[in-house]
N, C-alpha and C positions, 0 to 999 in steps of 0.2 A: 504494499500499499505505500502511495506517495506521502512523503513527510508532511507537506501542508495538508493532506487530507487527514492524516492522524491528529494532527495538532488541532484542525477543525472538530474532529469528533471528540477528542479529550476536552476541549474548551466547551463545547457543548452538553458532553456529560457533566462537567462539573459544574457549569451554570445550572443546568437541571437539578443537580444534587444541592446546590445552595438554595435554590428556590424551594425544593422538597423541604429543606431544613427551616425555611422561612414558614412554608405552610403548616409544618409541624408545630411551628410555635404559635400557629393562628394568623401568620401573615402580618401581625401587629411588629411595627419597627419603633413606633413611638407611642409614648404615654403622656397623659396631660401632666404639666409640672406639679400642680397641687390639686389633685382630685379631691373633691368634697364629698365625704362619706354620705349616704343618704340619712335624712332625718330620723332619727329613731324617737318613738313617743316614750315619754316618761312613764315609767312602771307606776301603777297605781300603788298607793300603800299595801293592799291587801294581795295584790297579785305577785306570784312568785317570781324570782329572778329568771331572765331567760337562760336556758343550758347552752352551753357552746359545745358544738361537735368535736370531739377528741380527734378524728381522722383528719381535720382541717387544720391542726395544730402542728407545725412542724416540730421535730424532735429538738431537744436543746443541743446547743453546740457543745461538743467537748471542751473541757476547760483547757487553758492554753498549756502547751507542753504536753499533753497527753494525746497519744495515738488514737486514731479512730479504730473502733473495734470492726471486726469483718460482720457484715450483715448477715443475719440468719438467712439460710437457704429457703428458698421459697418452693411450695410443692408445685411441681410441674403437672398441671392437669392436661387431660386430652385436648381442650380448647386452646391452652396456652401453646401445647406442642403444634398444633394445627396452624396458630397465628404465627409463630416462629418459623414454621416451614415456609409459609407464604413469604413472610417478610424476607428470608433468606432468598427464597426464589426470585423475588423481586427486586430487593435493594442488593444484598451482600454479593450475590453471585456475579454482579455487573463487574465487580473488581476482583473478587477472590474466586470466582469461577463456580460452577454448579457442583464441582466435586471438591471444592475448598482447596484446590491446589495453587491458587494465587494467579490463575490463567485466564481470568474473565476478560470479557471482549473490551473494557475500558483499560486493562492493564498494560496493553502492548505499548502505549506512548507515555507510561508514567516514569517519572525519572526515578523511582523508587517501587520495586515491585511490591504489591500487597502480600502479607503474610500466606505462606503455604500452611494450611491446617494439618495436612498431612505429613508435614515434617516433624520426626520425633524430637529434633532441637527445640523447635518452637513450642511444642508440647511440654517439654521438661522444663522450659525458661520461664513460661507465663503461667500465673495463678488463675483460678476461677474468678477471683475478685477484680485483678487487672483485665481478663478478658470482659466482663460485666461492664467495668468503668470504661473500657475503650467503645462498647457498643453503645451505651448512653452519651457519653461525654465526646466521643469522637478521637480520632488518632492523638490529638495535640493533648487529650486530657491524660494521656499515659506516656508522653513523649515520643511518640510515633509520627508517622505523616499526618498533616493537616488536610491532606486530601481526603482522608476519610472523615465524612461528615459525623456530626453528633447526632442522636436520635432522642431528643429530649422528651419526645411523646411516650417513650418507654419508661421515664421514671416512676410513673406510678402503676408500671405492670412489672413487678420482681417476678412472678411467675413466667412470662413471655422472656424476659432476659434469661432466667434460669434455664428455660428450653432451649434459646439460642447458644448459650454456655455449654450445654449437654451436645447440641449438634456439632459444635466446633471441635469437642473433644472425641465425638464419635469419627470424624474425619481423621483423627490421629491413629485409630484402631483399623483402619483399612488397610 
């Protein structure tokens, strides 16, 4: 393939990946400087105070100097596995290849080849937590290529991320 065509293909793929990342974030690029919270009616003296939902509260940050503990492994359900398989086929395989060997169609013109999940050295060097962090935060989050986009839409889907980690580990067993 002609070099200029390769560059055009890579440029198109990179643009699509960046746009997909923006779409995953809801497409929002700016927020109002000082958004006003909606007016809340004053609770009556006899009405109980409203309860806040615990699932919307972020976990407390670790005290300074303490390392973050690894997250508990999420249970991989059949639904999460299906979603992970679909995501791998539509997104990850573009660069990492359908067989996980790092030979996806977009990889041909990359300056740094995507990781081969079938490589025994890769499987030994990387932890499940690092793989999960790369999936959600992108390559730059783990000191790898910034061409690997982040998937912030998976932050609230630990079972899907765990299923993707399992899938990556399965490539190493082939």
